[in-house]
C-alpha positions as CSV (number, residue, x, y, z in Angstrom):
1,M,0.1,-0.4,0.6
2,N,1.3,3.5,-0.6
3,A,2.8,5.2,2.2
4,S,1.5,7.9,1.5
5,L,-2.9,6.5,2.0
6,T,-1.5,5.3,5.5
7,A,-2.3,7.5,8.4
8,P,0.9,7.8,10.6
9,A,0.9,7.0,14.4
10,S,0.3,10.1,16.5
11,P,3.0,11.9,18.2
12,C,0.9,11.9,21.1
13,I,3.3,10.0,24.5
14,N,0.5,11.1,26.4
15,V,2.4,14.2,28.4
16,C,-0.4,16.4,27.2
17,V,0.8,20.3,28.5
18,L,1.1,23.4,26.6
19,A,4.9,25.4,26.9
20,P,2.8,28.8,27.9
21,D,6.8,30.0,25.8
22,T,6.4,28.8,22.4
23,G,2.3,26.5,22.4
24,L,3.4,23.8,22.0
25,C,2.9,20.5,23.2
26,R,5.8,20.1,25.6
27,G,5.0,16.0,24.8
28,C,4.4,15.8,20.8
29,A,5.6,19.4,19.8
30,R,2.0,19.9,18.1
31,T,-0.4,23.2,18.0
32,L,-3.4,22.9,20.2
33,D,-4.5,23.4,16.4
34,E,-2.1,20.5,15.2
35,I,-3.8,18.0,18.1
36,A,-7.2,18.8,18.3
37,R,-7.1,18.4,13.9
38,W,-5.5,15.4,13.9
39,G,-8.0,12.9,13.8
40,G,-9.7,14.6,10.7
41,M,-6.6,15.9,8.9
42,S,-6.1,13.0,5.5
43,P,-2.4,10.4,6.3
44,L,-0.5,13.4,3.7
45,E,-1.5,15.6,6.1
46,Q,-0.5,13.9,9.0
47,R,2.9,13.8,7.6
48,A,3.5,17.5,6.4
49,T,2.4,18.1,10.9
50,L,5.4,15.8,12.1
51,A,7.3,17.1,9.5
52,R,6.9,20.3,10.9
53,V,6.9,19.1,14.3
54,E,10.1,16.8,13.1
55,Q,11.9,20.2,12.1
56,R,10.7,21.8,15.7
57,R,13.0,19.6,17.2
58,R,15.9,19.8,15.5
59,D,15.7,24.4,15.8
60,N,15.8,23.6,19.9
61,E,17.5,21.2,19.8
62,E,20.1,24.1,18.6
């Protein structure tokens, strides 16, 4: 099956606390809007969200 058609796993790790300074979840690095919309996103949108999450994590490591 085409990977773009398969929904990826949620990045949620059950540490659901929004950082007041960034507005990002401390567990998964998603915004509140991304968290709320996750279930209604297409697999392509979910993968784009995961790419943004990874970029945020890399940016915070620097």
